[in-house]
TIDREN-503084 format. One record per atom (N, C-alpha, C): x, y negated, z negated; residue in three letters. Coordinates in steps of 0.05 Angstrom, whole numbers, plus 5000, padded with zeros to 4 digits. Example, Ala and Ser with C-alpha at 12.3 -4.5 7.8 and 13.67 -1.06 7.14 Angstrom:
REM TIDREN-503084
526451144844ala
524650904844ala
526450664844ala
525750454858ser
527350214857ser
525849994843ser
END
This chain:
REM TIDREN-503084
207658247432met
210158097437met
212558167416met
214758207427asn
216258477411asn
219058277404asn
218958057380ile
220257877380ile
222058027363ile
225157917368asn
227058017336asn
225757797308asn
226558067292phe
225657857266phe
227957667259phe
230257637266glu
232257437268glu
231557147269glu
230057217301tyr
229356967312tyr
227556787290tyr
225456927286tyr
223956847257tyr
223956787235tyr
226356887232lys
228056717207lys
230156477210lys
230856517241ile
232056267254ile
230255997249ile
228256067264phe
225555877265phe
224855727248phe
224955937221tyr
223655897195tyr
225955667183tyr
228355747172val
229955577169val
230755267187val
230155247209ile
230155027226ile
227754887222ile
225355037215ala
222454857214ala
222954727175ala
224754847167lys
224054797136lys
226254567128lys
228754507152asn
230754377150asn
230154137163asn
228354227181lys
228353987201lys
229853867227lys
231354077221asn
235054017227asn
236654167247asn
237154217272ile
238554497278ile
241054487266ile
242454267260thr
245154307246thr
244954397223thr
243854297211lys
242754387174lys
242254667180lys
240754817194ala
240455037199ala
241455177206ala
243955117228ala
245455337231ala
248355297209ala
248855107193asn
249955107172asn
249455357142asn
246055287138glu
245055487122glu
245655737134glu
245055767155leu
245456147177leu
248056157170leu
249956017172asn
253456067174asn
252156207206asn
251556077223ile
251156117260ile
252055797272ile
253255837290ser
253355567309ser
251555497323ser
251755247327gln
249555077334gln
248755157358gln
250555127379pro
249755317402pro
248955647407pro
249055777386ala
248056027383ala
245455967374ala
244455857352ile
241755777342ile
240555747366ile
241555437372ser
240155337399ser
238455577422ser
241255787430arg
240755957451arg
238356247437arg
238256247411met
236656407407met
233656317396met
232956037393leu
231155917394leu
229755857415leu
231055837445lys
230155807465lys
227856057478lys
230756267472thr
229756577480thr
227256567458thr
226556567436met
224456567431met
222256407440met
222856097446glu
220956017456glu
220356167479glu
221856187504asp
221656357525asp
219256537522asp
219956787505gln
218957027501gln
215156977489gln
215856737473met
212356657456met
211156527484met
212956457501asn
211156207530asn
209955907512asn
211955807495thr
211555597479thr
212855437470thr
213055207467lys
214954997448lys
213955027414lys
216155117408leu
215454967379leu
215754787368leu
218154657383phe
219354397363phe
220354137386phe
219853977380ile
219953727389ile
222853617381ile
224653577407arg
227253477394arg
227253187397arg
228553107370gln
228852817368gln
231852777361gln
232352517364ser
235252437361ser
236352537332ser
235652427310lys
235852497287lys
234152787270lys
234053057291gly
232853257280gly
230353387303gly
228453547283val
226553617304val
223453637291val
222453537304leu
218753617294leu
217353917303leu
216953977282leu
214354227300leu
211354207307leu
211454307337thr
209654207363thr
206854347344thr
204754407347gln
201854477337gln
201754647338gln
203054857357glu
204555137360glu
206355187340glu
208455087332gly
210455147314gly
209955067275gly
206954917278lys
206054877253lys
204855107248lys
203355247261glu
201355437254glu
203355707260glu
205655727261leu
206955927266leu
207955947238leu
209055707227tyr
210455627200tyr
208355757184tyr
205855667185arg
203755697167arg
203256047165arg
203856127190leu
202756477179leu
205856547176leu
206756567184ile
209556657172ile
211256527149ile
211656257147gly
213556147123gly
213756327093gly
211356417084glu
211156487053glu
213256737056glu
211856997076asn
213657187084asn
216557187080asn
216656947101ile
220756957112ile
221956907088ile
220056607071ser
221156497053ser
221956747023ser
220856937029gly
219757227003gly
222857377016gly
222257407034ile
225257617046ile
227757467038ile
227857277056ile
231257097054ile
231457057019ile
229257056999lys
230457106972lys
230757356964lys
230057566969ala
230357846971ala
232857866974ala
234257867003glu
236857887017glu
237957786998glu
238357456990asn
239757356963asn
240757496939asn
238757536937asp
238157666908asp
239558096905asp
239258086928leu
240758296926leu
243758286939leu
244358066945thr
246658086962thr
248257946936thr
246957786914lys
248457726891lys
249657996871lys
247058186870ile
246858416852ile
249158666864ile
249858596891ile
251558796903ile
255058796900ile
254258446901lys
257158356890lys
257658366866lys
256858276851asp
257158246823asp
257258516812asp
258758646803lys
260058886786lys
259458916760lys
259558686749thr
259658526722thr
256358696708thr
255758816693leu
253258876681leu
252958696660leu
251058476663lys
250058336643lys
247458416630lys
247458456610ile
244858646594ile
244658396561ile
241958346561ala
240658216540ala
240058476517ala
240858326498thr
239258516473thr
240458396446thr
239958466416asp
241358336396asp
243158556385asp
243758426366lys
246958606350lys
244958806336lys
242458816320ser
242359086313ser
242159276327ser
240659246343tyr
239059406372tyr
242159546385tyr
243459396389leu
246159486405leu
247459646386leu
248459576366asn
249659726341asn
247460056341asn
244960036339tyr
244560196332tyr
244860376361tyr
243860356383leu
244460486414leu
247760596418leu
249860426408ile
251960566409ile
252760716386ile
251360676364asn
251860936337asn
250661226337asn
247861246358asn
246561376364asn
247561566386asn
248861416410lys
250261506436lys
248061516453lys
247061286449lys
243461326466lys
244861186491lys
247061026492ile
247860876518ile
250260976525ile
251561196515asp
254761316513asp
255361336541asp
253461436564ser
253761476590ser
254361196596ser
252761046597leu
253860676612leu
255660686603leu
255360616581leu
258760436571leu
261360616581leu
260660906587lys
263261066588lys
264261076623lys
261560966642asn
261860926666asn
261460686683asn
261460456660asn
261860206676asn
263760086653asn
265959996667thr
269659866650thr
267159536648thr
266659406673asp
265659146668asp
262459076646asp
262759006628ile
259758966614ile
260358646595ile
257858576605ser
257258296578ser
254258316573ser
255158446547phe
252958356524phe
252658026520phe
249858036523ile
248457736521ile
246957736500ile
247257546469asn
244957626447asn
242757386462asn
240157506461thr
237757246463thr
235657346451thr
234657296427asn
230957266428asn
230157186435asn
229756936446asn
228056746467asn
226656876488asn
224257006480phe
223757166508phe
222556906530phe
222256686532asp
222156446547asp
223456486574asp
227356436556leu
229556436569leu
230256796578leu
229156956576leu
229457166576leu
228457256603leu
224957156600asn
224657186624asn
224857066651asn
226056756646his
227856636669his
230056826682his
231656876661gln
234457046673gln
232657226683gln
231157516674leu
230257706679leu
229357596720leu
227857486718val
225957396747val
228157256767val
230557166758asn
231757036778asn
235057126780asn
234857426768asn
237257686766asn
239457516758asn
239757336732leu
241657226731leu
242757456706leu
241157626698ile
242457886676ile
240258196688ile
241658336689asp
240758616700asp
238558736687asp
238458786656phe
236058926636phe
236558696614phe
235258776599ala
234958676565ala
234058926559ala
234858966522ile
234259256510ile
233259126492ile
229859156491ile
228758946465ile
226359156455ile
224859036444ser
222659196430ser
219859156448ser
218259336458glu
216659286472glu
214659086476glu
213958916489pro
212758576489pro
210558666484pro
209258566461thr
205758556456thr
204458376449thr
206358156451asn
205157976447asn
206457736462asn
207157736490tyr
207757526499tyr
207757626536tyr
207057526555gln
206757586578gln
208857586594gln
211457766597phe
212257676622phe
212057676647phe
213457626665ser
213057546694ser
212257806706ser
210257746730asn
209658096733asn
210958206747asn
213658196762glu
215958356767glu
216958436753glu
216058466721leu
218358516705leu
217958716693leu
218458976687lys
218059246681lys
218859406648lys
217459446644phe
218659566613phe
218759806606phe
221259986608arg
222060306607arg
222460396578arg
221260546561lys
220660646533lys
224060806532lys
226160816514ile
228460946507ile
227461086485ile
226260936464asp
226761166434asp
223560976420asp
222661136397glu
220660986386glu
221760926354glu
222260676346leu
222160586321leu
219960626299leu
220760606274his
218560546256his
219460296229his
217960236228leu
218060006201leu
217360066174leu
218960016155ile
218060046137ile
219459806116ile
217759856094leu
217759596074leu
219859596053leu
221559476050val
223859606033val
225759406015val
226559525992ser
226859355973ser
230459395968ser
231159285947lys
234059335941lys
234659525904lys
232159465902phe
231859625878phe
229759875875phe
230160115863lys
227860335879lys
224760235850lys
226060165832asp
224260095811asp
222859815811asp
223759645830asp
224059365835asp
220459295836asp
219559025822asn
217358985820asn
217558745850asn
216658885867val
216258725889val
215058415893val
213558375880asn
211858145872asn
212857955859asn
215257945840ser
216557805831ser
218757675840ser
219257735871lys
221857605890lys
219257585912lys
221757365925pro
220057325954pro
220057525975pro
219157455995ile
217957716012ile
218957506037ile
220457666063val
222157546083val
220157516103val
219957386128leu
217757316142leu
219857236171leu
219057406191gln
220857276219gln
219257186247gln
220256836242ala
218356706252ala
218456786284ala
220356876292asn
220156886323asn
219257176333asn
218457366312asn
217157596324asn
214657626301asn
212557566327ser
209757546313ser
208557856301ser
209358066313lys
209058326304lys
210258306268lys
212758236264leu
213658336233leu
211458066221leu
211457836228trp
210657616225trp
208057846208trp
205857806228gln
203357896222gln
203258176200gln
205258306202leu
205058556185leu
206258486158leu
207858266153thr
209258146125thr
206257986120thr
205257836135glu
202457686129glu
200457926114glu
200258186129ser
198358306119ser
198458446093ser
201358506086tyr
202758566069tyr
201358406050tyr
202058176052ile
201757936025ile
198857986021ile
197357986028lys
193658006036lys
193558186019lys
194458416029ser
193658706018ser
194258735984ser
196858585974ile
196658645950ile
195358325940ile
193958225945asn
192258065936asn
193657775918asn
195857725934asp
197957535917asp
200057325935asp
197657225937asn
197456835956asn
200256755946asn
200956775923ser
201856605908ser
205056735912ser
205856965924leu
208057085932leu
210256915946leu
212356785939asp
214456605953asp
215156815976asp
216456515998thr
217156726022thr
219456636031thr
220756756050ile
223256656056ile
224256686089ile
223956476115thr
223056556138thr
225256536147thr
226256636162val
228356656186val
227356756222val
229656576234asp
229156636260asp
229756836271asp
231957056253asp
233257236280asp
232157546252asp
231757756277tyr
232057986250tyr
234658026234tyr
236258016250asp
239058076238asp
239757906213asp
238057736209asn
237957606180asn
236757596159asn
234957876169ile
233657996151ile
235358126135ile
236458326145tyr
238258536130tyr
238958486103tyr
241958286111pro
242758126082pro
241958026071pro
238957976070leu
238557766053leu
236657956027leu
234658286044ile
234458506030ile
236258706013ile
239558676027tyr
240958846015tyr
241858735989tyr
242258375993asn
243958295968asn
241558175948asn
238758395948gly
236658315931gly
235858075922gly
235757925944tyr
234357665946tyr
231557675942tyr
230657895960cys
227957905971cys
227158205982cys
224358305986ser
224058506000ser
223058436028ser
222058626042gly
221458496074gly
221658796090gly
221058746115ile
220358966137ile
222059006156ile
223559246152leu
225859326163leu
225059556182leu
227659596198ile
226759866218ile
228660116207ile
226960266205lys
228160466186lys
229760626200lys
229760626224glu
232360736241glu
235060606242glu
235060446233phe
237060256235phe
238860166202phe
237960386187ile
238260346163ile
238760626139ile
237560846159leu
237961086152leu
239661116127leu
242361006139asp
245161016113asp
244460916096asp
242960616084asn
242460586070asn
240060766049asn
238460926057leu
236160966049leu
238061266031leu
240061346051glu
240461616039glu
241861546019glu
243661346018asn
245761285996asn
245561085975asn
242361055980lys
240660905959lys
241760615953lys
242260485973ser
243360215972ser
240860105979ser
238460155994leu
235760076001leu
233860305990leu
231560225987tyr
229260445975tyr
226560326000tyr
225760465999glu
222660456019glu
221260395993glu
219360275999ile
216660185972ile
214260255988ile
213560515977ser
210060535989ser
208560345982ser
206960316007ser
204560166012ser
202860246034ser
199560206007ser
198160206035ser
197460056051ser
199459956067leu
199359836086leu
200260026108leu
198459996134asn
198960266148asn
200560056180asn
203160166184ile
206059936188ile
205760136209ile
204659996234pro
206260176265pro
208260186275pro
209160386294ser
211260416298ser
211460196324ser
214460106331ile
215359956353ile
216160176374ile
215760096399asn
217560286422asn
220559966426asn
222360156431met
224260026440met
225360076461met
226059936482gly
226260026510gly
228259816530gly
228059896552val
228859746576val
227059516595val
227859336593leu
226359076614leu
227658996636leu
226659006659tyr
228058906683tyr
227158816703tyr
227758706722asn
226858656745asn
226058866772asn
223658916774thr
222759146795thr
224759176816thr
225958946823asn
227658886843asn
230659146835asn
230759166816asn
233859316800asn
232759646791asn
230159666798glu
229459946804glu
230860186810glu
232160186831leu
234160386834leu
236760416817leu
237760076807lys
239960126795lys
239560176767lys
237260096751ile
236960266731ile
236760536730ile
234860696749lys
235560906747lys
237461116746lys
239160926752asn
242461046768asn
243361036738asn
243060746723leu
244660686694leu
243960856676leu
241160976677phe
240161126646phe
239961406662phe
240961536683ser
240061726690ser
240962026668ser
242061896652asp
242762156627asp
240362136603asp
238861816610leu
236461856591leu
233461926602leu
234362126626ser
231562206638ser
229162396627ser
230062416597asn
228362596579asn
226862376562asn
228762156555thr
227361886538thr
225861716553thr
226961676575ile
225561466593ile
223161576604ile
220661286598asn
218461416608asn
217661136631asn
END
């Protein structure tokens, strides 16, 4: 049988709604037209797919079998069509990131071309990975710029592309400061920074060391800069502070790894991401 794909979609929507009028409204097709296409499909298949009733339709046994075979696939195609339509119609770039990452990217001209070539951009500040996962899966945002996820499992349809490598260092306000004499800051919603800080506390064998806990990386910097505590910061974000000696790197036996910063996006947007970051072809992996 060589049946028009649109007929399968019409069959699916009628079966889902159990009503031809509701299906016609959903597909934006007149009821007489949808009835004619359904009849053509039934004629081509030489079988009845629905039993007409006063308040709707019921699937025949053959209709139930067809729905079982194609329902999931047609549903996926309809969702993809709707998602693509939203992407095409909505010209606003919706980007999730945090303030520190955004400032670093702008100051170092990492997204210079993106900012120059797109006049309608919305930056959304979020550090909640559950919310981020929902937004990306449902195409509510175009992409996120974050550190590479290591302890959180995003949905399979999401992909991470590296933009830059960043380095974590232990810092304090004063060069000869006795780090053990003041609290150390812990970031509650970043498992990597939390584990590194805990490892540092263990390495100096001082379980009595006081701690200050924050939810957001952006809150760590002012605490350290104003001398209230020491802590782990991203070196590339504070190069000016290190050069003008308003902050000092503290030597430590702790092996602090680097982190990757990059773009997290829905694979449905692969082409869009490649176009947006075409000028970063040498840095995006």
